[in-house]
N, C-alpha and C positions, 0 to 999 in steps of 0.2 A: 225249514226242513233240516234235520241233523245230517251232517256229512258223515259218510262211512269212511273208515280208515283208508280204503283203497282210493277214494276220491281225494283225500288229503294227500296221499302219495302222488296221485296224478297231478294235482295242483303244484306241489313242491317240485316235482320233476319238470313241469312246464316252466316254473320260475328259473330253475337251475339251467335248463337248456336255452331258454330265451336270453339269459345273461351271457351264456357261453357263445351263442350265435352273434349277439351284438358286439361282444369283445373281439371276436374273430373279424367282424366287419370293420371295426375301428382299427384293428391292427393292419388291415389292408387299405385303410383310408378310403372306404367306400362313402358314397353320398348318403343323405338321410334315407332315401328310398331303399338303397341297398342294405342299410343297417336293419330296417324294418323287415325286409324280405328275408335276410339271412337269419334274423332272430326267429321269424315265424317258421321257416322251413326246418330249422334246427329243433324247435320245440314241438312242431306238429307233424313233421315229415314221417317219422317212424310210426306214430300212431295212425296216420292216414293210410300208410301201406298195410298195417295190421288190420285196420277196419275193412279195407278192400278185400283182403285175403279171407276174412271170416264172414264177409257179406253184410256188414253193417252199413246201412244206407239211410240217410246221408251219414257221412263219417262223423265221428264224435264231436269234433270241435265246431262243426256247423250247427249242432244242436245245443252247444254249451257256450254261450257268449262270454261267460265268466273267464274261460280260458283265453279267448281272444283279447278281452280287456286286460287280463293278466300279462300277456305278452307285450301289449302296448305300454303298460305301466313299467314293465321291466326295461323296455327300450328307453323310456324317458329317464328312469333312475340311472341306468347305465350311462346314458349320455351325460348326465349331470356330473357323475363321478368317474367318467372315463379316464381322465388323466391319472387319477389316483389308482384306479384298478389296473390300468395298463402298466404302471410302474411295478406292480407286483407280478413278477414273472410267472408265478405258479397259479394265478387267479383263474385263467382260462381252463387249465387242467383240473383245478379243484371243482369248479362248477360242472364241467363235463363229467367228471367222475361221480359226483353226487347224482347227476341226471341219469347216468346209465344204471346206477343202483336202484333208484326209485322206479324208473320206467321198465326195468326188467320185471319187477314184481307186478306192475300194472298189466303188462302183456301176459304174464303167467296166469293171473287171476281171470282175465277176460277169456283166455283160452279154456280154462276150466269151466267157466260159465257157459261156454259154447259147447261143452261136452267133448272136447278133443282129447286125444291121447297125450299123456305126459310129455313125450318127446316132441310132439307138435307144439305143446304149450311152451316148452323151453325155447323152441325155434321162434315162436311168436314173441317171447320175452326178449330174445336177441334182436329181432326185427324192430320192436318198439324202442329198444334202448339205443341201437346202433345206427339205424338208417337215416335219422335226422342229421346225425353227424356226418354220415357219408355224403348226403346231399350238400351240406354246408361246405365240406372240404372240396367237393367237385366244383362248386360255384366260385370258390376263391382259388381255384387252380392248384390244389394240394392233393397229394395222394392220400386217400382216406386212411385214418389210423387203423381201421379194421383190416386193411389189406397189407399192413406192414407187419413186422415181427413182434410188435407190441402185444402184450397180453391185454386184450380189450374184450372181444367177443367171448374169449375163453373164460374171463371172469364172470360174464353173464351166464354162461353155461353151467359153471360150478355153482353160482348162486341159485340157478334153477334146480339143480340136483339137491342142494341143501333144502330148498323150499319143499320139495316132495318128501324128502327124508323127515323133515319136521312134521309134516302132515301125517306121515306113516306112523310116527311114534306118539302122535296125539298131542302135540304142542298146540296151545291156543292160537287161533287164527291171527290175531293182532300181533302176537309175538313171532309167528311164522313170517309175516310181512317184514317186520323189523330185522329179524335175523338174516333173511335172504338178502335184503337190500344192503345190510352192513357187510355181508360176506362179499358181495360184488365190489363194494367200495374199498374194503380192506385189501382184497386181492389185487385190484388195480393199483392201489396206493403202494403196496409192498413191491409190486413188480417194477414200478418206476423208481422207488427208493433204492432197491437192490439191483436195478438194471437187469431184471429177469426178462428173457425174451423167448419166443418160440424158436424151434430149430431153424437154422439157415439152410435152405435147400440148394444154395448156390456155392457153398464152400467159400474159399478165399479168392476165387477167380473173379477178377474185376469185370464189371459189366461192360459190354461193347455195344455201340449203337447198332441198331438193326440196319442192314444194307438192303436196299430195294433195287 
């Protein structure tokens, strides 16, 4: 059976996030079980939450063993090349950025297929792209990137707006997918390169520990 473009995006996003999760696990020196769990929740966490929200039962990865096998293969490959990958300081960022671009489009498209309002579709795109990383960061005791000043979910939102703009002006569907995913990737990349951040709500006042 021929794969649709959105299925290819889903597969590539799974690969990117599985590698991202495995690298995060290796950076924290987790055991093999921890590496598998972190790779899995990073790759499947956002999609699982999305499926629950739109009422897909069972959730997608339970019906598609290819995604499960893909995550396992990614863990094995990352394990073999972990020393080389961990030496590249930007590797984790690169795979994470690729993942959010691809998964944003997957979430948007599934929202449309469910007949949801464009704003809800964009929200689903953000959930799909970001919440696997949120779970990953919580498990390794890090503040999730989405909750910092980094331009992360913002890139997904802009990608979603571009997605619907492209549909509005009649761009071919496959090009819409590619343009929207590239928009998310480029915004996230440019934000890091040029150190662009969301406004600081706390000014220059140093944070003090909460007193109980």
